[in-house]
Structure formats: C-alpha cells, structure tokens
DOVO-263563 format. One record per residue: z, x, y of N, C-alpha, C in turn. Coordinates in steps of 0.001 Angstrom, whole numbers. Example, Ala and Ser with C-alpha at 12.3 -4.5 7.8 and 13.67 -1.06 7.14 Angstrom:
BEGIN
    n_zz    n_xx    n_yy   ca_zz   ca_xx   ca_yy    c_zz    c_xx    c_yy
    7800   13190   -5690    7800   12300   -4500    7800   13200   -3300
    7080   12850   -2250    7140   13670   -1060    7870   12900      30
END
This chain:
BEGIN
    n_zz    n_xx    n_yy   ca_zz   ca_xx   ca_yy    c_zz    c_xx    c_yy
    5818   19519   19362    5342   18187   19716    6057   17152   18853
    6388   16029   19447    7121   14964   18766    6264   13699   18746
    5984   13183   17550    5187   11971   17395    6026   10917   16695
    6044    9717   17273    6817    8621   16717    5952    7703   15862
    6420    7424   14651    5772    6436   13793    6407    5089   14100
    5654    4205   14735    6216    2921   15154    5804    1809   14196
    6587     748   14203    6378    -400   13314    6514     -23   11845
    7282    1040   11578    7569    1405   10187    8463     338    9568
    8412     229    8248    9073    -875    7563   10189    -402    6640
    9835     267    5542   10837     636    4545   10299    1743    3650
   11194    2596    3171   10808    3595    2177   11018    3068     760
   11517    1826     639   11729    1215    -666   10479     502   -1178
    9410     533    -403    8094     103    -850    7273    1381    -954
    6849    1733   -2164    6227    3057   -2315    4882    3158   -1611
    4238    2008   -1319    3026    2037    -513    3328    2498     901
    4380    1948    1492    4783    2378    2828    5274    3822    2814
    6029    4190    1779    6487    5567    1664    5299    6523    1591
    4250    6116     867    3045    6941     778    2382    7097    2141
    2350    6026    2910    1759    6074    4251    2494    7089    5121
    3827    7065    5097    4598    7997    5923    4329    9439    5487
    4278    9678    4176    4001   11028    3682    2594   11480    4025
    1645   10533    4069     270   10889    4419     181   11360    5873
     913   10698    6762     937   11181    8151    1584   12561    8232
    2601   12783    7413    3215   14117    7374    2189   15164    6960
    1348   14842    5968     349   15798    5502    -700   16075    6568
   -1116   15043    7310   -2156   15223    8326   -1616   15755    9645
    -302   15758    9794     332   16280   11017    1371   17324   10620
     945   18427   10029    1901   19377    9436    2768   20121   10441
    2320   20227   11685    3016   21084   12643    3738   20320   13753
    3968   19026   13549    4651   18252   14582    5956   17683   14023
    6832   17302   14915    8056   16603   14531    7722   15118   14408
    7898   14565   13216    7618   13159   12974    8936   12392   12910
    9035   11329   13712   10240   10510   13707    9856    9047   13529
   10758    8274   12960   10508    6855   12758   11824    6129   12587
   11738    4836   12366   12925    4017   12150   12580    2931   11136
   13347    2860   10056   13172    1824    9036   14491    1086    8854
   14430     -39    8169   15627    -854    8011   16488    -441    6828
   16071     577    6075   16826    1019    4907   18153    1650    5312
   19158    1419    4497   20458    2045    4742   20397    3548    4496
   19645    3964    3456   19487    5385    3140   18002    5679    2918
   17242    5937    3973   15807    6196    3825   15532    7412    2947
   14379    7406    2294   13973    8501    1420   13785    9777    2240
   14574   10794    1937   14528   12039    2694   13410   12967    2241
   12664   12605    1184   11618   13491     653   10269   13293    1333
   10182   12380    2296    8881   12003    2852    8442   12857    4040
    9320   13715    4540    8957   14594    5646    9051   13956    7011
    9754   12829    7112    9931   12124    8379   11422   12048    8689
   11766   12297    9945   13151   12121   10386   13341   10667   10786
   14158    9942   10045   14376    8536   10334   15597    8369   11242
   15354    7737   12384   16360    7564   13419   17023    6190   13282
   18212    6016   13869   18857    4698   13824   18165    3663   14709
   17385    4113   15695   16683    3203   16604   15201    3564   16664
   14409    2663   17219   12967    2886   17313   12663    4114   18166
   11645    4892   17769   11350    6140   18488   11000    5910   19954
   11542    6745   20802   11229    6756   22229   11116    8209   22695
   10567    8403   23896   10436    9736   24485    9642   10688   23588
    8555   10176   23022    7681   10989   22178    6415   11360   22950
    5754   12412   22487    4489   12805   23105    3370   11823   22763
    3489   11196   21600    2498   10200   21182    3135    9305   20126
    2454    8176   19861    2964    7215   18880    1817    6777   17967
    2147    6533   16712    1168    6027   15754    1737    4761   15133
    1009    3653   15260    1410    2408   14610    1012    2484   13142
    1993    2340   12256    1785    2596   10832    2070    1335   10015
    1899    1455    8700    2191     332    7815     925    -407    7446
    1082   -1533    6772     -78   -2264    6294    -274   -3579    7002
     203   -4646    6397      32   -5995    6953    1193   -6365    7873
    1557   -5486    8775    2748   -5745    9595    2515   -6863   10602
    1257   -7226   10829     981   -8283   11806     843   -9649   11150
    1469   -9799    9980    1602  -11131    9395    2363  -12030   10354
    1987  -13296   10397    2669  -14254   11274    2827  -15568   10514
    4024  -15801    9978    4227  -16942    9089    4244  -18284    9805
    4401  -18298   11128    4339  -19548   11890    2911  -19775   12339
    2222  -20648   11627     778  -20778   11832     415  -21155   13261
    1179  -22035   13887     815  -22491   15226    1766  -21963   16299
    2522  -20930   15939    3424  -20319   16905    3438  -18816   16629
    4488  -18131   17044    4584  -16688   16857    6003  -16352   16419
    6138  -15532   15378    7457  -15186   14877    8086  -14074   15726
    9391  -13966   15630   10115  -12913   16341    9702  -11534   15834
    9530  -11409   14505    9122  -10124   13936    7764   -9693   14482
    6843  -10644   14593    5520  -10331   15128    5629   -9842   16574
    6424  -10528   17379    6600  -10127   18779    7227   -8748   18892
    8182   -8447   18008    8805   -7122   18025    7788   -6024   17746
    6848   -6291   16834    5793   -5315   16553    4866   -5138   17754
    4596   -6230   18462    3770   -6129   19671    4460   -5304   20748
    5764   -5469   20873    6531   -4706   21866    6328   -3209   21647
    6297   -2794   20382    6101   -1373   20090    4724    -897   20535
    3707   -1731   20336    2362   -1355   20774    2290   -1227   22294
    3070   -2019   22988    2993   -2071   24444    3911   -1079   25145
    4733    -372   24372    5694     543   24985    5002    1655   25770
    4007    2288   25152    3268    3372   25805    1838    3367   25275
    1052    2347   25643    -245    2127   24983   -1237    3272   25113
   -1276    3962   26239   -2247    5036   26418   -1920    6249   25554
    -705    6305   25032    -305    7395   24133     -82    6883   22711
    -666    5729   22401    -466    5105   21090   -1788    4865   20395
   -1842    5228   19116   -2990    4886   18281   -2510    3998   17124
   -3399    3163   16657   -3131    2340   15471   -4069    2824   14387
   -3501    3190   13218   -4355    3766   12177   -4026    3175   10813
   -5084    2751   10100   -4967    2380    8700   -4258    1075    8438
   -4293     149    9373   -3642   -1132    9161   -4684   -2224    8919
   -4210   -3399    8510   -5065   -4568    8323   -4568   -5696    9206
   -5474   -6589    9560   -5095   -7796   10294   -5141   -8950    9300
   -4000   -9392    8789   -4000  -10448    7770   -4469  -11784    8331
   -4932  -12647    7455   -5461  -13936    7901   -4384  -14834    8481
   -3112  -14559    8179   -2029  -15343    8781   -1917  -15086   10274
   -2534  -14002   10749   -2549  -13697   12180   -3820  -14303   12781
   -3683  -15468   13387   -4823  -16133   14009   -4307  -17004   15147
   -5224  -17582   15892   -4802  -18410   17019   -4070  -17603   18069
   -2913  -18086   18498   -2141  -17430   19554   -1724  -16028   19157
   -1277  -15840   17915    -817  -14510   17500   -1965  -13498   17557
   -3152  -13884   17124   -4273  -12955   17173   -4702  -12680   18614
   -4627  -13689   19460   -4951  -13498   20875   -4029  -12455   21494
   -2734  -12571   21233   -1776  -11601   21760   -2018  -10209   21189
   -2347  -10162   19900   -2562   -8867   19255   -3782   -8155   19810
   -4898   -8868   19915   -6112   -8188   20381   -5979   -7753   21839
   -5225   -8512   22645   -4980   -8074   24031   -4194   -6769   24057
   -3215   -6645   23163   -2419   -5408   23099   -3268   -4250   22588
   -4124   -4508   21603   -4924   -3436   21025   -5961   -2891   22001
   -6436   -3722   22892   -7422   -3255   23873   -6856   -2181   24795
   -5550   -2103   24886   -4909   -1138   25776   -4589     179   25079
   -4751     236   23742   -4371    1435   22992   -5407    2544   23144
   -4966    3765   22893   -5876    4915   22975   -6938    4859   21884
   -6575    4375   20690   -7545    4279   19591   -7035    3283   18561
   -7977    2591   17920   -7659    1629   16865   -8582    1906   15682
   -7993    2092   14502   -8774    2317   13294   -8140    1520   12161
   -8878     587   11595   -8349    -285   10545   -8957      88    9196
   -8400    -491    8120   -8757     -51    6774   -9602   -1049    5989
   -9989   -2174    6594  -10839   -3119    5869  -11859   -3729    6820
  -13013   -4117    6257  -14148   -4563    7058  -13883   -5889    7759
  -13107   -6777    7136  -12830   -8062    7775  -12000   -7877    9041
  -10969   -7042    8965  -10165   -6757   10158  -11022   -6117   11237
  -11882   -5193   10817  -12756   -4503   11757  -13682   -5485   12470
  -14279   -6391   11698  -15189   -7369   12293  -14463   -8303   13259
  -13287   -8781   12867  -12523   -9684   13739  -12187   -9005   15061
  -11754   -7763   14994  -11366   -7053   16210  -12583   -6766   17091
  -13668   -6321   16479  -14865   -6019   17270  -15396   -7278   17955
  -15388   -8407   17244  -15850   -9657   17844  -14933  -10106   18978
  -13671   -9651   18940  -12725   -9985   20008  -12778   -8973   21155
  -13661   -7991   21056  -13812   -7029   22144  -12958   -5793   22020
  -12331   -5573   20856  -11539   -4368   20637  -12451   -3271   20097
  -12410   -2094   20703  -13212    -970   20229  -12484    -367   19023
  -12841    -837   17823  -12142    -436   16605  -13055     369   15700
  -12457    1230   14932  -13157    2066   13958  -12749    1610   12555
  -13644    1735   11588  -13369    1327   10213  -13204    2558    9325
  -12103    2609    8576  -11867    3709    7654  -11289    3151    6358
  -10450    3939    5707   -9734    3522    4504   -8245    3764    4712
   -7448    3359    3757   -6006    3563    3851   -5681    5056    3890
   -4703    5411    4708   -4382    6829    4898   -3824    7467    3635
   -3287    6674    2699   -2719    7247    1476   -3768    7923     602
   -5047    7723     885   -6088    8417     134   -5997    9932     275
   -5338   10442    1299   -5269   11894    1483   -4210   12536     597
   -3403   11752     -89   -2267   12290    -838   -2673   12850   -2197
   -1823   13744   -2699   -1972   14312   -4030    -609   14324   -4715
    -629   14315   -6028     624   14372   -6772    1067   15831   -6924
    1984   16090   -7828    2511   17440   -8011    2852   17663   -9482
    2927   18927   -9910    3311   19202  -11302    4691   18636  -11659
    5636   18699  -10720    6956   18149  -10993    6878   16643  -11219
    6072   15946  -10405    5915   14502  -10578    5277   14188  -11929
    4303   15008  -12355    3681   14796  -13659    4698   14941  -14781
    5552   15951  -14669    6590   16142  -15683    7550   14956  -15722
    7934   14452  -14539    8852   13309  -14470    8190   12038  -15019
    6895   11877  -14756    6190   10706  -15275    6125   10755  -16800
    5856   11930  -17341    5840   12072  -18799    7203   11741  -19389
    8258   12217  -18742    9610   11936  -19219    9908   10442  -19188
    9427    9761  -18122    9634    8322  -18030    8958    7578  -19167
    7739    7992  -19530    7032    7369  -20651    7726    7680  -21976
    8236    8901  -22094    8961    9267  -23321   10209    8426  -23497
   10913    8158  -22393   12119    7328  -22481   11780    5910  -22942
   10594    5446  -22567   10154    4125  -22993    9541    4145  -24393
    9340    5349  -24924    8732    5477  -26243    7269    5097  -26264
    6559    5376  -25173    5158    4955  -25044    4248    6175  -24902
    3214    6231  -25714    2186    7258  -25624    1334    6972  -24385
    1141    7963  -23497     319    7727  -22290   -1071    7174  -22604
   -1651    7586  -23725   -3001    7146  -24071   -3042    5712  -24576
   -1877    5094  -24731   -1813    3685  -25117   -1218    2818  -24016
    -928    3430  -22871    -207    2724  -21806   -1154    2048  -20827
    -814     817  -20464   -1520      92  -19398    -489    -269  -18337
    -626     314  -17163     336      96  -16079    -126   -1058  -15206
     781   -2009  -14961     503   -3150  -14087    1445   -3107  -12894
     947   -3466  -11725    1842   -3719  -10600    1895   -5222  -10363
    3010   -5672   -9802    3212   -7103   -9553    3853   -7260   -8176
    4039   -8500   -7753    4753   -8754   -6517    5199  -10214   -6491
    6200  -10472   -5665    6571  -11848   -5403    5731  -12382   -4252
    5518  -13683   -4241    4703  -14290   -3185    5546  -15273   -2382
    5306  -15282   -1059    5984  -16220    -171    4933  -16902     697
    5343  -17414    1849    4428  -18181    2701    3286  -17342    3270
    3412  -16016    3226    2361  -15158    3770    1091  -15190    2929
    1259  -15381    1621     112  -15346     721     121  -16610    -139
   -1025  -17249    -282   -1099  -18553    -920   -1177  -18508   -2434
    -135  -17994   -3089    -101  -17961   -4543    1234  -18514   -5023
    1187  -19234   -6134    2401  -19801   -6723    3043  -18763   -7632
    4336  -18481   -7389    5019  -17442   -8146    5051  -17720   -9639
    5392  -18947  -10022    5528  -19259  -11441    4192  -19141  -12158
    3122  -19612  -11501    1789  -19480  -12084    1404  -18007  -12223
    1755  -17202  -11230    1464  -15771  -11283    2181  -15108  -12457
    3475  -15408  -12604    4249  -14833  -13707    3637  -15229  -15046
    3237  -16491  -15178    2658  -16968  -16426    1375  -16221  -16762
     501  -16053  -15779    -779  -15382  -16051    -583  -13898  -16350
     360  -13258  -15644     611  -11840  -15915    1251  -11649  -17283
    2106  -12597  -17702    2679  -12527  -19049    1585  -12690  -20093
     647  -13624  -19858    -463  -13801  -20795   -1354  -12562  -20829
   -1530  -11928  -19659   -2307  -10687  -19622   -1610   -9601  -20436
    -284   -9525  -20339     465   -8550  -21131     272   -8797  -22619
     288  -10059  -23029      44  -10399  -24430   -1348   -9945  -24859
   -2338  -10158  -23993   -3708   -9761  -24323   -3825   -8241  -24450
   -3176   -7528  -23552   -3205   -6066  -23619   -2541   -5567  -24895
   -1415   -6183  -25256    -733   -5805  -26497   -1622   -6077  -27707
   -2319   -7205  -27672   -3220   -7537  -28764   -4372   -6560  -28893
   -4710   -5893  -27790   -5785   -4900  -27810   -5271   -3503  -28160
   -3981   -3412  -28525   -3411   -2132  -28937   -2810   -1309  -27820
   -2669   -1897  -26627   -2084   -1178  -25498    -623   -1578  -25298
     106    -733  -24592    1511    -987  -24267    1618   -1278  -22770
    1804   -2537  -22377    1888   -2865  -20945    3196   -2397  -20320
    3078   -1813  -19140    4236   -1345  -18375    4135   -1902  -16965
    5139   -2628  -16525    5180   -3087  -15133    5825   -1995  -14290
    5075   -1479  -13333    5600    -499  -12389    6231   -1220  -11209
    7475    -916  -10914    8121   -1474   -9729    7595    -711   -8520
    6691   -1337   -7775    6137    -660   -6592    7016    -867   -5370
    7789   -1922   -5353    8655   -2164   -4206   10006   -2703   -4667
   11058   -2100   -4114   12430   -2571   -4334   13042   -2883   -2974
   12219   -3471   -2107   12639   -3700    -719   13294   -5068    -568
   12825   -5879     373   13580   -7039     815   12823   -8347     592
   13590   -9408     275   12989  -10723      96   11979  -10725   -1035
   10807  -11312    -769    9773  -11368   -1798    9137  -10003   -2047
    9423   -9037   -1188    8878   -7695   -1357    9794   -6852   -2252
   10205   -7444   -3356   11021   -6757   -4355   10499   -7221   -5712
   10004   -6276   -6490    9298   -6616   -7728   10218   -6838   -8922
   11491   -6544   -8785   12393   -6531   -9938   12505   -7901  -10616
   12670   -8951   -9816   12840  -10282  -10392   11558  -10752  -11084
   10420  -10514  -10453    9142  -10910  -11049    8895  -10132  -12339
    9186   -8838  -12325    8990   -8012  -13517    9857   -8507  -14673
   11112   -8852  -14375   12021   -9345  -15415   11525  -10666  -15987
   10966  -11538  -15125   10452  -12825  -15591    9240  -12629  -16500
    8383  -11669  -16176    7222  -11377  -17022    7692  -10813  -18363
    8666   -9920  -18314    9189   -9319  -19548    9833  -10373  -20457
   10479  -11373  -19842   11101  -12430  -20632   10049  -13245  -21383
    8907  -13495  -20739    7847  -14278  -21373    6968  -13435  -22282
    6927  -12119  -22018    6153  -11197  -22857    7057  -10025  -23214
    7913  -10179  -24231    8946   -9183  -24541    8418   -7788  -24843
    7153   -7665  -25192    6597   -6340  -25446    6300   -5543  -24192
    6579   -6125  -23024    6297   -5464  -21746    7461   -4567  -21338
    7155   -3330  -20977    8174   -2396  -20486    8199   -2428  -18960
    9279   -1926  -18377    9424   -1841  -16924    9783    -409  -16552
    9087     143  -15574    9384    1484  -15075    9667    1394  -13583
   10845    1851  -13193   11284    1767  -11793   11388    3170  -11203
   10437    3589  -10353   10466    4948   -9788   11565    5161   -8753
   12239    4087   -8345   13270    4225   -7319   14623    4620   -7888
   14738    4699   -9213   16005    5116   -9820   15818    6419  -10594
   14721    7106  -10340   14454    8360  -11041   14896    9541  -10165
   14348   10708  -10467   14729   11949   -9793   14477   11843   -8295
   15523   12060   -7497   15392   11923   -6044   14572   13047   -5428
   14253   14095   -6221   13443   15192   -5697   11964   14835   -5658
   11574   13754   -6313   10170   13349   -6378   10005   12017   -5658
    9181   11953   -4618    8959   10663   -3933    8412    9618   -4896
    8762    8375   -4648    8328    7280   -5530    6810    7219   -5651
    6092    7393   -4529    4638    7307   -4559    4041    8425   -5396
    4680    9616   -5364    4153   10752   -6108    4325   10544   -7617
    5459    9974   -7993    5680    9645   -9401    4649    8615   -9870
    4363    7625   -9012    3367    6609   -9356    1985    7247   -9537
    1587    8122   -8626     284    8786   -8740     180    9570  -10039
    1248   10282  -10380    1245   11059  -11620    1117   10139  -12821
    1791    9013  -12784    1712    8038  -13869     295    7503  -14021
    -350    7163  -12893   -1705    6623  -12943   -2686    7626  -13554
   -2456    8919  -13279   -3353    9948  -13813   -3160   10151  -15312
   -1982    9786  -15828   -1665   10029  -17235   -2082    8901  -18163
   -1972    7658  -17691   -2066    6518  -18602   -3515    6118  -18892
   -3641    5226  -19872   -4960    4790  -20320   -5657    3901  -19302
   -4903    2969  -18670   -5523    2058  -17708   -4496    1595  -16681
   -5014    1170  -15527   -4183     692  -14416   -4714    -669  -13978
   -3829   -1652  -13923   -4180   -2992  -13427   -3379   -3212  -12155
   -4057   -3244  -11038   -3400   -3238   -9730   -3408   -4621   -9106
   -2223   -5211   -8949   -2082   -6381   -8097   -1795   -5908   -6677
    -848   -5032   -6547    -526   -4493   -5226   -1615   -3523   -4765
   -1896   -3578   -3479   -2974   -2795   -2872   -2788   -1298   -3090
   -1570    -802   -2880   -1384     645   -2978   -1346    1156   -4408
   -1195     270   -5388   -1431     704   -6762   -2892    1095   -6906
   -3785     273   -6345   -5218     596   -6394   -5520    1870   -5618
   -4989    1977   -4397   -5282    3141   -3551   -4783    4435   -4199
   -3540    4442   -4666   -2972    5669   -5223   -3592    6017   -6571
   -4009    5006   -7332   -4737    5284   -8568   -6072    5958   -8254
   -6795    5437   -7267   -8061    6045   -6862   -7846    7458   -6322
   -6789    7638   -5527   -6485    8956   -4980   -6109    9947   -6080
   -5635    9420   -7212   -5323   10268   -8363   -6546   10499   -9244
   -7690    9911   -8838   -8928   10129   -9568   -9190    9157  -10701
   -8486    8000  -10689   -8652    7017  -11763   -9081    5662  -11197
  -10007    5007  -11883  -10478    3693  -11457   -9540    2615  -11998
   -8947    1791  -11127   -8106     685  -11588   -8925    -604  -11702
   -8329   -1602  -12336   -8853   -2962  -12272   -7993   -3669  -11229
   -8618   -4161  -10154   -7852   -4650   -9001   -7842   -6173   -8946
   -6654   -6752   -9129   -6445   -8195   -8974   -6002   -8451   -7543
   -6941   -8519   -6633   -6629   -8565   -5204   -6268   -9977   -4763
   -5428  -10041   -3721   -4945  -11335   -3219   -5123  -11480   -1711
   -5752  -10495   -1066   -5939  -10571     386   -7181   -9785     773
   -7523   -9816    2060   -8755   -9186    2522   -8783   -7674    2281
   -7634   -7014    2343   -7626   -5552    2156   -8075   -5180     742
   -7606   -5947    -275   -7995   -5652   -1644   -9439   -6016   -1939
   -9878   -7166   -1432  -11281   -7559   -1618  -12206   -6523   -1006
  -11826   -6028     162  -12651   -5034     845  -12726   -3741      47
  -11596   -3312    -498  -11573   -2075   -1281  -12519   -2184   -2473
  -12480   -3317   -3180  -13374   -3523   -4318  -14834   -3528   -3882
  -15110   -4192   -2770  -16489   -4336   -2306  -17057   -2990   -1857
  -16329   -2273   -1032  -16877   -1037    -466  -16936     109   -1467
  -16011     118   -2445  -15997    1200   -3429  -16539     757   -4783
  -17053    -477   -4835  -17665   -1006   -6054  -16710    -904   -7248
  -15513   -1441   -7064  -14486   -1383   -8098  -14505   -2639   -8962
  -14102   -2514  -10212  -13949   -3699  -11056  -12701   -4473  -10648
  -12769   -5790  -10718  -11615   -6611  -10364  -12038   -8022  -10053
  -11057   -8840   -9660  -11347  -10220   -9283  -10228  -10716   -8386
  -10474  -11853   -7747   -9434  -12468   -6950   -8317  -12929   -7882
   -7085  -12650   -7479   -5938  -12997   -8315   -5924  -14476   -8669
   -6338  -15326   -7743   -6306  -16772   -7978   -7242  -17201   -9091
   -8263  -16401   -9371   -9242  -16782  -10391   -9038  -16029  -11702
   -7931  -15307  -11831   -7707  -14517  -13035   -7563  -15396  -14276
   -8383  -15123  -15277   -8210  -15674  -16623   -8014  -14473  -17550
   -6800  -14249  -18045   -6517  -13033  -18809   -7454  -12795  -19989
   -7851  -13853  -20675   -8708  -13678  -21847  -10096  -13180  -21445
  -10713  -13840  -20460  -12075  -13458  -20070  -12101  -12146  -19294
  -10980  -11789  -18631  -10944  -10540  -17857  -10706   -9323  -18736
  -10177   -9522  -19939   -9776   -8390  -20776  -10902   -7395  -21055
  -12126   -7821  -21431  -13174   -6824  -21697  -13454   -5917  -20507
  -13480   -6485  -19294  -13739   -5660  -18112  -12564   -4731  -17828
  -11343   -5205  -18097  -10172   -4338  -17929  -10233   -3173  -18904
  -10557   -3466  -20163  -10636   -2408  -21169  -11751   -1412  -20861
  -12786   -1870  -20161  -13896    -977  -19811  -13498      80  -18790
  -12351    -109  -18115  -11892     886  -17139  -11105    2015  -17792
  -10830    1927  -19078   -9976    2920  -19748  -10532    4330  -19583
   -9744    5187  -18949  -10134    6577  -18772  -11233    6808  -17753
  -11643    5781  -17024  -12751    5938  -16079  -12285    6703  -14841
  -13069    7695  -14429  -12684    8582  -13321  -13310    8131  -12007
  -12653    8536  -10906  -13141    8213   -9561  -13176    9484   -8727
  -14287    9710   -8036  -14409   10860   -7133  -13833   10481   -5771
  -12604   10893   -5526  -11904   10492   -4302  -12217   11379   -3112
  -12898   12505   -3321  -13059   13482   -2243  -13797   12930   -1018
  -14911   12194   -1156  -15582   11660      39  -14689   10731     854
  -13906    9889     184  -13006    8985     908  -11907    9771    1590
  -11344   10741     888  -10292   11586    1450  -10780   12288    2728
  -12003   12812    2659  -12546   13527    3817  -12810   12572    4978
  -13298   11367    4679  -13549   10407    5757  -12257   10025    6468
  -11195    9786    5706   -9914    9434    6323   -9451   10552    7243
   -9595   11792    6801   -9193   12919    7643   -9996   12982    8933
  -11311   12768    8840  -12160   12785   10038  -11794   11646   10992
  -11581   10459   10439  -11274    9298   11279   -9930    9466   11979
   -8966   10033   11271   -7663   10247   11902   -7767   11291   13010
   -8551   12342   12774   -8717   13356   13818   -9404   12759   15046
  -10376   11859   14810  -11025   11193   15943  -10000   10410   16764
   -9110    9721   16092   -8077    8973   16801   -7180    9882   17603
   -6773   10993   16993   -5935   11962   17718   -6642   12499   18955
   -7948   12689   18841   -8719   13214   19972   -8738   12273   21163
   -8423   11016   20951   -8395   10048   22060   -7072   10075   22817
   -6093   10781   22266   -4788   10851   22912   -4774   11957   23953
   -4355   11682   25155   -4324   12732   26182   -3317   13815   25860
   -3823   15069   25807   -2924   16206   25646   -2428   16445   24236
   -2928   15707   23234   -2421   15871   21880   -3372   16707   21018
   -4678   16457   21144   -5653   17146   20274   -5576   18661   20427
END
C-alpha cells in the first residue's frame, strides 16, 4: 500500500521531521511518500521524498502544523491555495491529522478551507481552538494532540546528545535548553524585543547557576531559521551556548537528538511548539513560552507551566522556570490517545483499514 504525505514542508525543521517520522512509526507496513522543498531531504525519517507532489496513492494524509497560515488578511496567498489544491485532489481518500488552524486563516481563507475539509474522509486537529472553529463551521472534526507524541528517542541519540554537551563543556545537570524562532507577519511579535527578553532570560538563568543553551530547532527558510536569532541572543548574553542538531551525526534524526537532549538536561524552556511536545514525549515537563493557539492549548489541556510570550518578564518568570527542574511527565496516556485517534481516521478511509 502506498500513502502520500501531502502539504509536507521541510526536514530542516525538526518539528516537521518529527511529524514525518511519527507517521512512519504508526504506518510501519506501508510505502510512505512525500515531497519537500529541501535540496537534500533527511533520509533517516523513513519517508521516500519525491521531486513532485505525491499522486496515484491509495490514500493521502495532510501533515505539518500551521500550514494554513494566510499572510494576506483580506485575500488569499498562493501558498495557501496550493495547500488547498492538495486537499481537493482526492478528498474521499484523504485525511487531515494533527494540524492547527492559525488565527491568520480567517474570512475568505477560512471559508475556502472549511469547504475543502467537509469533503475529506476524516479531520483531526491538535488544539481546542481549531477544533471549535471547525465544528462551528460544520466540519466533523476530532480533537487530539500532536502526532509527535508517539515518538521515542534511542540509545545512539542519547550518546550523541551527551557528546554534544561535552563539546560545549556543559554538565547536563546544569544545562537549561531554550528554543527560539524568528517572527514575521504570521505572528505578532517584534523580533528585536524577543531577542532582548531571551537574552535577559539567559542572564537570569546564568545567575541561578545554570548554563543556557539555545537549541536550533529549525534551519529552514526565511524567518523559520533559528541561526540568526540564536547568534543575536548569544551576542547580548555571551554566556549562552548554541547547539545545532542539523550539523551532527547524520545517522541520528534531528528530532531524536533533541528528545535525547531534553531527557538529559536540567530544564527546558520551549518557545517553539515542538520543543514542548518532544520534551513531554521524552517524559520531561518544559516551561512553555507560547505564541499561538497551539501552545496555549497544550499548556491548558496538560496543565503545563508557562506564559504567553508577549507577557514574558524574565525576572518574575524565573522562579516558576526553576520549579520545572527535573520534573517528570507521564506521556503514556497522550501517546495512546494519539494512536487511537489516528486509527479512527484510518478507519474512515475506504479500503485502507
């Protein structure tokens, strides 16, 4: 059986790479194909990446996270329309799983999206706000969590993570891992203000005896590349280290190295959504500085410590961040729910279950 992963984005964002690997884990006996814009996609993810969008498949799964962002508030972008085309290619053999409907998708773009979703075999989203919006629009949608919750790390990844910390000269029990991101018109945050607050947070962590490490979660395109932001934070807070999983051992997927790192270190401060998800999947509670509905929902439903990124005050947030040190999370109930919800979606596909 051949299943196409549609609306895939890039393997240079470890959150997206984790999503592709999670589908591989839940679909162990099928041929998985997809198409990303990377020149050399990560071959460790278990997906065959084609030069063109998948066609002639037995079924299709719409993957990724906030792919339905629409930066033209009163119109519709070409990228958004291209994603809709994929949903409409073979709707009765297509499911949408584990995505969010960002707030930038409203008005005409949301109208077009919900019309397309009504034709799909199954729709399952990962946050309550997206679920409510779709249900109120007449889409029969199911609510679950991000599919990356089903993932696990490996002994090899743990060894590589330890080596990465050794190269930085940092004891895991003193390490605080932060994720960062650049912001553009999709999210209403000022980049310079963000860099300033994260640098001040790094200073506060250092003052508390911790060694801050910025994890590069994405080395993809445009604002979805953490390298420049990480360098700017390091310039303002020189005690901050940077760890880039995309230049390490090619035998270990970037997401797996990140999971191993989260399990080893003293604390995790997650700006990016999949830093929070993969930390939880590794059994560790992060402090989540969320900037969109998906992160707020994760904190609310799983009762996680954190705050809206826009309201972050590094000094006042520090005690709550330090309270997460070594705190464990029981990921098994969430992992099992994701598996059940995905199987339900598969059961709606004719001839696939």
